[in-house]
C-alpha positions as CSV (number, residue, x, y, z in Angstrom):
1,X,-0.3,0.0,0.2
2,X,1.6,3.3,-1.0
3,X,1.2,6.0,2.0
4,X,2.6,9.8,2.2
5,X,5.8,10.4,3.7
6,X,7.0,7.8,1.4
7,X,10.0,7.5,-0.8
8,X,11.1,7.4,-3.9
9,X,13.0,4.0,-4.2
10,X,9.7,2.5,-1.5
11,X,7.5,3.1,-3.9
12,X,9.4,2.0,-6.5
13,X,9.7,-1.6,-4.4
14,X,6.6,-1.7,-3.9
15,X,5.7,-1.6,-7.0
16,X,8.3,-3.6,-8.4
17,X,7.1,-6.8,-5.7
18,X,3.4,-5.5,-6.3
19,X,3.7,-6.7,-10.0
20,X,2.6,-3.4,-10.4
21,X,2.9,-1.1,-13.9
22,X,4.6,2.3,-13.4
23,X,2.2,4.4,-16.3
24,X,3.8,7.9,-16.4
25,X,6.4,9.4,-14.6
26,X,7.0,13.4,-15.2
27,X,10.0,15.7,-13.3
28,X,9.3,19.1,-12.6
29,X,10.4,22.2,-11.6
30,X,9.4,25.5,-11.0
31,X,11.1,28.6,-9.0
32,X,13.5,25.7,-7.5
33,X,11.7,23.3,-6.4
34,X,11.1,20.1,-8.0
35,X,8.9,17.3,-7.3
36,X,7.4,13.7,-9.3
37,X,4.4,12.9,-11.0
38,X,3.3,9.1,-11.5
39,X,0.5,6.8,-12.8
40,X,0.6,3.7,-11.3
41,X,-1.2,1.1,-12.7
42,X,-2.6,-1.6,-10.0
43,X,-5.0,-4.3,-12.0
44,X,-7.9,-2.7,-12.5
45,X,-6.9,0.9,-11.3
46,X,-4.4,2.9,-11.5
47,X,-2.8,5.9,-9.2
48,X,-1.9,8.7,-9.5
49,X,1.0,10.2,-6.7
50,X,3.7,13.1,-6.6
51,X,6.5,13.0,-5.4
52,X,9.2,15.2,-4.1
53,X,12.8,15.5,-1.8
54,X,10.6,14.6,1.5
55,X,8.3,11.8,0.0
56,X,4.7,11.2,-0.9
57,X,2.8,13.5,-0.4
58,X,-0.5,13.4,-2.9
59,X,-2.2,9.8,-3.7
60,X,-5.0,9.6,-5.9
61,X,-7.7,6.9,-7.5
62,X,-7.5,7.1,-11.4
63,X,-10.4,4.4,-12.0
64,X,-9.3,2.6,-15.3
65,X,-11.9,4.7,-17.5
66,X,-10.5,7.3,-16.9
67,X,-6.9,6.7,-18.8
68,X,-5.7,7.2,-21.4
């Protein structure tokens, strides 16, 4: 299960351990701040997360029908 505060490494370890798939991963930078947005397919739905150097700070459920 993905939770707030997890590092990128912890997220990737869970993704690999659960046999999930990273559908999209984008790095953003603005005003000296960097963050990554990821969409992770979990079998019948996806989860979109936002993560920075302090860890995951946003998690959203994404139903399969909402994906391209």
